[in-house]
N, C-alpha and C positions, 0 to 999 in steps of 0.2 A: 412696342414695335417701332422700328426705325425705317425711314424711307430714304433710299440712297439712289444716286444716279449712275447709270452705266456710261463710261467714257466712250469716245469714238473707237478706241482700241478694244472695247469690251471689258475694261477693267472696272472693278468695284473697290470701294474703300469701305471696309467694315468699321463701324463706330468703335472707339476705344473701349467703351463700357462693355460691348459684346465680346471683343477680343479678350479682355481681362476675364470675363465670366467663363470663357471656355479655355483659357490658358494659351491663346495664340500669341506667339512672338514672331519677330522678324525671322524669316526662314522656315517658319512652321508649315506643316502640310495641311491641306484641306481637301477632303474628298468631295467631288461634285457629281451629282447624278440627277436624273429626272424621276419623279414619283408622281404618277397620275397627272402629268401636265405641270407639276411644280418643280422649280429648280431648288434642290436641297444642297446645302453646304454643311459638311460635318468636319469639325476639327479632328485631326488624327490624335487619338488619345495619348500616345506616348511617343513624342518626337525625339526619342533618345538618340536617333541617328544624326540629329542636327549638329553638325560640326561647328557651327557658329558659336554655340554655347561653350565650346572648348577653347575659343580664342583667348590667348593670354595664360592658359593653364600651366604652361611650362616656363613662363617668364621667371627669370632669376635662376634658372637651372642651366646646366651645360648639355642638355639633351641634343641640341643641334650639332654642337661640336663633337660630342661622343658619336653620334650617328655618322657624321662625315668622316671621322677617324676610322670607324669600323668599316665604312664603305671603301676608304682608301686602302685599308689592309686587305680587303677582299679583292680589290682590283689588282694590287701588287701580287697577291697569292695566285690569282688566275693567270696573270701574264708570266709569272715565274715558273708555274707548273706546266705551261704550254697550252 
């Protein structure tokens, strides 16, 4: 068991050992609820929504340039067609 302090803003810092055990990373979700007067924190099992994990995934590709070119074509097509 670990004892932690609540900040003035109501924030908690979970010990790294606990975060590792439950797989919590920066940007991860935690469900919070009351259970018979106890505050319960549960790590969300599959934070696959976490876009932070995708940061840098397209590095070295032309994905942004391709997307911008496609968007430009759409804009030109929409203005040309009325």
